C-alpha positions in Angstrom: -10.5 -9.4 16.6 -8.2 -9.9 19.7 -7.1 -13.3 18.4 -6.2 -11.8 15.1 -3.9 -9.2 16.6 -2.2 -11.7 18.9 -1.5 -14.0 16.1 -0.2 -11.2 14.0 2.2 -10.2 16.7 3.8 -13.7 16.6 4.0 -13.4 12.8 5.7 -10.0 12.9 8.4 -11.4 15.2 9.3 -13.9 12.6 8.8 -11.8 9.5 9.8 -8.2 10.5 13.2 -6.9 9.7 14.8 -3.5 10.6 17.3 -2.3 8.2 19.6 0.7 8.4 20.3 1.2 4.7 19.0 4.1 2.6 15.3 3.5 2.0 15.7 3.4 -1.8 18.4 0.8 -1.4 16.1 -1.4 0.7 13.3 -0.9 -1.9 15.6 -2.0 -4.6 16.9 -5.0 -2.7 13.3 -6.3 -2.1 12.4 -5.6 -5.8 15.4 -7.6 -6.9 14.5 -10.5 -4.6 10.8 -10.7 -5.5 9.8 -9.1 -8.8 9.9 -11.0 -12.0 7.9 -11.0 -15.3 5.3 -8.4 -16.2 3.4 -6.2 -13.8 2.2 -2.7 -13.0 3.3 0.1 -10.7 0.5 2.4 -9.5 1.3 6.1 -8.8 5.0 6.1 -9.4 5.3 9.9 -9.8 8.9 10.9 -9.4 10.0 7.7 -7.6 9.5 4.7 -9.8 10.6 1.5 -8.2 13.8 -0.1 -9.6 13.0 -3.5 -11.1 15.4 -6.3 -12.2 16.6 -6.5 -15.8 14.0 -8.3 -18.0 11.1 -7.2 -15.9 8.4 -5.2 -17.7 6.4 -2.5 -15.9 3.2 -0.7 -17.0 2.9 2.6 -15.2 -0.7 3.4 -14.0 -2.0 6.6 -12.5 -5.4 8.1 -11.9 -4.4 11.2 -14.0 -2.5 12.0 -17.1 1.0 13.5 -16.7 -0.3 17.0 -17.4 -3.1 16.6 -14.8 -0.7 15.2 -12.2 1.5 18.3 -12.5 -1.5 20.5 -11.9 -2.6 18.3 -8.9 1.0 18.3 -7.4 2.6 21.7 -8.0 5.3 20.8 -5.4 6.7 18.3 -7.9 7.0 20.9 -10.7 10.8 20.7 -10.9 11.0 16.9 -10.7 10.9 14.4 -13.5 7.6 12.4 -13.3 7.3 8.9 -14.6 5.3 8.8 -17.9 1.8 7.3 -17.4 1.1 4.4 -19.6 -2.5 3.8 -18.5 -4.9 6.3 -16.9 -6.8 4.1 -14.5 -8.2 3.9 -11.0 -5.4 2.0 -9.1 -8.0 0.7 -6.6 -9.8 -1.3 -9.3 -7.4 -1.9 -12.2 -10.5 -2.6 -14.4 -8.6 -2.5 -17.7 -6.4 -5.5 -16.6 -7.5 -9.0 -17.1 -7.8 -11.5 -14.2 -4.6 -13.4 -13.6 -2.7 -11.4 -16.2 0.1 -10.0 -14.0 3.1 -11.2 -12.0 3.2 -8.3 -9.6 1.5 -5.1 -8.5 3.6 -2.3 -7.0 1.8 0.4 -5.1 4.1 2.5 -3.0 2.6 5.1 -0.7 -0.8 4.3 -2.2 -2.7 2.1 0.2 -3.1 4.9 2.7 -4.9 6.9 0.0 -7.5 4.2 -0.7 -10.9 4.6 0.8 -11.6 0.8 0.9 -8.3 -1.0 1.4 -10.0 -4.4 1.5 -11.6 -3.9 -1.9 -8.3 -2.6 -3.3 -6.4 -5.6 -2.2 -9.0 -7.9 -3.5 -8.8 -6.2 -6.9 -5.0 -6.3 -6.9 -5.2 -10.0 -6.2 -7.7 -10.5 -9.0 -5.2 -9.3 -11.6 -2.3 -11.4 -10.2 -1.4 -14.9 -11.3 -0.9 -17.6 -8.7 2.3 -16.9 -6.7 2.2 -13.3 -7.9 3.5 -10.5 -5.6 1.9 -7.4 -4.1 4.7 -4.9 -3.3 3.4 -2.2 -0.9 5.5 0.5 0.7 3.3 2.3 3.3 4.1 5.3 5.5 4.7 4.3 9.2 2.4 6.7 11.0 4.9 7.1 13.9 7.4 8.8 11.6 5.3 11.0 9.4 2.8 13.9 9.7 0.2 11.2 10.7 1.9 10.9 14.1 -1.0 12.4 16.0 -3.7 10.2 14.3 -5.2 7.1 15.7 -4.6 3.8 13.8 -7.2 2.5 11.5 -9.1 -0.2 13.3 -10.0 -3.6 11.8 -13.7 -3.1 12.6 -13.7 0.3 10.8 -12.1 -1.3 7.7 -14.5 -4.2 7.7 -17.6 -2.0 8.1 -16.5 0.4 5.3 -16.0 -2.5 3.0 -19.4 -4.1 3.9 -21.5 -0.9 3.9 -19.5 1.5 1.6 -16.5 3.7 2.3 -18.5 6.9 1.6 -20.2 6.5 5.0 -17.0 7.6 6.7 -15.4 9.8 4.0 -16.2 13.1 5.7 -15.0 11.8 9.0 -11.6 11.1 7.5 -11.3 14.6 6.0 -12.2 16.1 9.4 -9.5 14.0 11.1 -7.0 15.1 8.4 -7.8 18.8 8.8 -7.6 18.6 12.6 -4.5 16.4 13.1 -2.4 16.8 10.0 -3.1 20.3 8.7 -3.7 21.6 12.3 -6.5 24.0 11.1 -8.0 26.1 13.9 -11.4 24.7 14.9 -13.6 27.6 13.6 -12.1 27.1 10.1 -12.2 23.4 9.9 -15.6 22.9 8.4 -14.8 25.3 5.5 -11.5 23.5 4.9 -13.1 20.1 4.9 -15.8 21.3 2.4 -13.1 22.6 0.1 -10.9 19.4 0.2 -14.0 17.3 -0.5 -15.0 19.5 -3.5 -11.6 19.2 -5.2 -11.3 15.5 -4.3 -8.0 16.0 -2.6 -6.0 12.9 -2.0 -5.5 12.5 1.8 -4.2 9.6 3.9 -7.5 8.0 4.7 -5.9 5.2 6.7 -2.7 4.9 8.8 -0.8 2.0 10.2 2.4 0.9 11.9 4.0 -2.4 10.6 2.3 -4.4 13.4 -1.1 -2.9 12.7 -0.8 -3.6 9.0 0.3 -7.2 9.7 -2.8 -7.6 11.9 -4.9 -6.3 9.0 -3.4 -8.8 6.6 -3.9 -11.6 9.0 -7.6 -10.5 9.3 -7.9 -10.6 5.5 -6.4 -14.1 5.4 -8.5 -15.5 8.3 -11.8 -13.6 8.1 -12.0 -12.6 4.4 -10.4 -15.9 3.3 -8.0 -14.1 0.9 -5.3 -16.3 -0.6 -2.3 -14.4 0.8 1.0 -15.1 2.4 3.1 -12.4 4.1 6.6 -13.0 2.7 8.3 -10.0 4.3 7.6 -7.0 6.5 10.4 -4.5 6.5 10.8 -1.3 8.5 12.4 1.2 6.2 13.0 4.7 7.7 9.7 6.6 7.4 7.9 3.6 5.8 7.5 -0.1 5.9 7.3 -2.5 3.0 5.0 -5.5 2.9 5.7 -8.3 0.4 2.5 -10.4 -0.1 2.3 -13.5 -2.2 -1.0 -14.7 -3.8 -1.3 -18.3 -2.8 -2.6 -20.5 -5.5 -4.2 -24.0 -5.2 -0.8 -25.6 -5.9 1.4 -23.1 -4.1 3.8 -24.2 -1.5 5.0 -21.0 0.1 6.9 -23.0 2.8 9.3 -24.2 0.0 9.6 -20.8 -1.7 13.2 -19.6 -2.1 12.1 -16.2 -0.8 10.6 -17.4 2.4 13.7 -16.6 4.5 14.0 -13.1 3.2 12.9 -11.3 6.4 15.5 -13.2 8.6 18.3 -13.1 6.0 18.4 -9.4 5.0 20.5 -7.9 2.3 24.1 -8.9 1.9 26.5 -6.1 2.7 
C-alpha cells in the first residue's frame, strides 16, 4: 500500500491543477475538452453538466423525478433534470458493454457503497478511450471535514467481502461526525437512516487520496485506466479518467497536457 501512495504522490504533482475560476466554469471547460459522442450522466438533479454541441446525454437516476422531489425536499424550488432512465448508477445494468463514450457522475462516488465495483461497472459500459468524468467533494472543504479518509484496505475488503459488512459503521460515523448527534441519541438516528435508506457520504477523499485509490485500481486490480486530469475546484475536485484499450496510446492523446495547460483566459 505504501508504494501505491508514494507513486500516486508523484502522479499528482504532474497531473493536479488548482484553478481559481467559478466551479461551474471549470466543470464546463473540462467537459468541453474531454466529452464527445454519446454518454450518460448519473444523478444530475438541478446541476446537469454542460456538454459540447453535438454530444448526446442520457440522464440516469435511482428514482423518478417525483420520487426525487420527495427524497430531497430542499430542492423543491429548483428545476430538476428530467430522468430518462431509472437505474442504479452503480451498476448501469440496462446499458450494453462498450456502448458509451463517457460516464458523468458528479458528487456520486462518495455515495457508493462499493466504489471499486462502481468504477468497474462504469468501465464496462465505456468504449475504449472513453471517459469517466467524476466531480467529488474534497473532504477538507465540506461537512466531511471531521471524518477520516477512506483507506485503501477498507475499500479492497468491502469489495472482496461485500460492502454490507461496514454499512452500519458508515452510518454511525455520519451521525457522529456530520450530523453531530449527541451520543445517547445516535443509535436511534442510525436505525432511522438505515430504515429509509438515506443517501449518505459513505466514503471521503482529498485529491491526493483519490489519486492513490486510482493508482491502486490500476496496479492491484489491473483496471485499464489512465488519469488524464485531477483538478481542484473550490469545494470539490474533478478526476478525468480514460479507459485504456488494447490499441490506446494515451501518451499521444491531444488531451494529455490538460492538467499542466489549464483553461485559456
